[in-house]
C-alpha positions in Angstrom: -26.3 12.5 5.3 -27.1 10.7 2.1 -26.4 12.9 -0.8 -23.5 15.2 -1.3 -22.0 17.5 -3.9 -18.4 16.6 -3.1 -18.5 13.0 -4.0 -17.3 11.9 -0.6 -18.5 8.5 0.4 -18.0 6.7 3.7 -19.0 3.1 4.3 -19.0 1.5 7.6 -19.0 -2.3 7.4 -19.9 -4.3 10.5 -21.5 -7.4 11.9 -23.7 -7.5 15.0 -21.3 -9.5 17.0 -19.0 -6.6 17.5 -20.7 -3.5 19.0 -17.7 -1.2 18.5 -19.2 -0.1 15.1 -21.7 2.1 17.1 -18.8 4.2 18.5 -17.2 4.3 14.9 -20.5 5.5 13.5 -20.8 8.2 16.1 -17.3 9.4 15.6 -17.6 9.5 11.7 -20.7 11.7 12.1 -18.9 13.9 14.7 -15.9 14.4 12.5 -18.1 15.3 9.4 -19.8 17.9 11.5 -16.7 19.2 13.1 -15.0 19.4 9.6 -18.2 20.8 7.9 -18.0 18.0 5.4 -20.9 16.7 3.3 -20.7 12.9 2.6 -22.8 9.9 1.8 -22.5 7.7 4.8 -23.7 4.1 4.6 -23.9 1.4 7.2 -23.4 -2.1 5.6 -24.0 -5.3 7.5 -21.6 -8.2 6.6 -23.7 -11.3 7.4 -21.4 -14.2 6.7 -17.9 -15.3 5.8 -18.6 -15.6 2.1 -19.7 -12.0 2.0 -16.7 -11.0 4.1 -14.4 -12.7 1.7 -16.1 -11.1 -1.3 -15.7 -7.6 0.2 -12.1 -8.3 1.8 -13.8 -7.2 5.1 -11.0 -6.5 7.6 -13.3 -7.1 10.7 -15.9 -5.1 12.4 -15.9 -2.2 12.0 -14.2 -1.6 8.7 -14.4 1.9 7.4 -13.9 2.8 3.7 -13.5 6.4 2.6 -14.2 6.6 -1.1 -13.7 2.8 -1.2 -10.4 2.8 0.5 -9.8 1.1 3.9 -8.6 3.5 6.6 -5.6 1.3 7.3 -5.1 0.1 3.6 -6.0 -3.4 4.6 -5.4 -5.8 1.7 -5.8 -9.2 3.3 -8.5 -11.8 3.1 -12.0 -11.2 4.4 -12.6 -12.3 8.0 -15.5 -12.5 10.4 -13.8 -11.0 13.6 -13.8 -7.9 15.7 -11.3 -5.4 14.4 -8.7 -3.7 16.6 -7.2 -0.4 15.6 -3.5 -0.2 16.7 -3.4 3.5 16.1 -6.2 3.9 18.6 -4.4 2.0 21.4 -6.0 -1.3 20.5 -9.6 -0.1 20.7 -12.2 -1.6 18.4 -12.7 1.7 16.4 -10.4 4.2 14.8 -9.4 7.5 16.3 -11.1 10.6 15.3 -7.7 11.9 14.3 -7.4 9.0 11.7 -10.9 9.6 10.5 -10.3 13.3 10.1 -7.0 12.7 8.3 -8.5 10.3 5.8 -11.5 12.3 5.1 -9.4 15.5 4.5 -7.2 13.6 2.0 -10.1 12.0 0.2 -11.9 15.3 -0.2 
C-alpha cells in the first residue's frame, strides 16, 4: 500500500526498543483491508532524542493519520514506549480507534 487516490496517509513512527509497533503495523493493515480503504502507509524509525523532539514523537508506536496523532498528542518529543489508555494500557492503539480515525480522515 504505497499509492492511493484518496489522499489517506498513515505514518507509524517507532524505535527498535519497543516491539509493540509490530502489532500496531499489523492492526493498521487489517483495518485498511476490513474497511476497504486505500492508503499510503509508511514506517518511520525515530533514531534519537533530537529527532523525537523535532517530530514531537509521543513514544513508540506513534501513529499519524493524515499528519494527526491518534490521541492528539501535543507534548514534547520523547524516546519511550507509548501506552494507549483507550486500549487498556497496551502498547498499541485498539482497532476501534484506528478505524474511527481512518473513517474521519477519509
